[in-house]
Steps between C-alpha positions, in 0.01 A plus 500: 500500500683676217592168340139386531387822329709402199309174447160651581538788254644284223218248533241780497646676197582194286172319569308820429683545169407144405134570577530831313619336177231232510217732605575782255539263206188301582284804572615696195432211262162427657385862498615576147363187332166517681201287406504126563876499565463762772210312660695174502816657642308681775308185593837330546599784735172456692571129542854570621365757748294226665807284569655536850848580375665480839439125504614472139826681578560291811432183300732597213783612729465183707509276191795685345676491837523120494860385506509330159314781321702764683832343394380471140402867489830607659688320223341736246561806719151538649504540877218543752509881484458497121204265529353726766535805272318329214224336705411810702522725194275266302209541744494880530433583134121460505412846633757662272344323201156636585627853557694503171205347311268779615744768396565340162126481428472873564808580290443283193223727370705819535572696179875429501432125516247528217757694298767235556253229399407693185868526407524121506697460824479141624324410825818406690662827391196702612503331840875541554560843342176688568302340784760379749681838525170654611473246782833581664354716776245237605760224480745692720233565762388139506864390514568698817179369659572137411854488639384525865239228441765268362740582783233425759420171327868406493537585870194286579635198311849543650345524845332163434832356381391473135679802357861605542726237654825544697770612435289763321322744729170684474285686750244219510773246574643724774156530661463122486834453675396758760183303578705186561711657778205636697465285815362537854848561641593798287332681211734627229237744376734705280567203271141511373415868556781652293443293182124562530550875545740513204247317281214722617688825436602382152144400409362833624766690304429316175125546538545874559731513197233329289231742619725796424582375152133438432415858594793637300443296184120494491390770253160524672669623819653797320160671472431475875 
């Protein structure tokens, strides 16, 4: 269980960081530029929202898991776990992009942004030096709320046999192995209950952490 926690937490954190980089960059650029560029970028997000990503992830992992492709990727140092990090992280950036875009739209008309623009600061510098630091609280909250979603998704794929592979261990893989040894003669219930309980407790803890950070970092909550 402890060894499975290592893989589950690493997958959740790394994949979430990948989605964080993509979502923050995309949302900040879209919100700050506005106009036709913003409309086009958000329509792309709307189209991506309509795609059933679980089938896309299963398809990509299955294709990249083919023996010839797998051996080619291993020659350049890319294993199945790395692919899993990138694929899962690349599908969880959409909501982050929308959240960041909304915040950037509200910030870009603030006096300190107008002052930086009047001083001749370039657009990339305004985004990086003045807008992104004001988004840290929202990004941290969303980060802690996305990690459990990614962990649950990883456990689901590993349970189906499409995620982590032996000799690596994750809670989803442990639950899958527990299902296989359940038979009419004897039920080894602890093999599936303990990994499921460990995953459930971790997800609850991270969700409570995200709620607490949201209350602590939200300036609107300070007046209540």
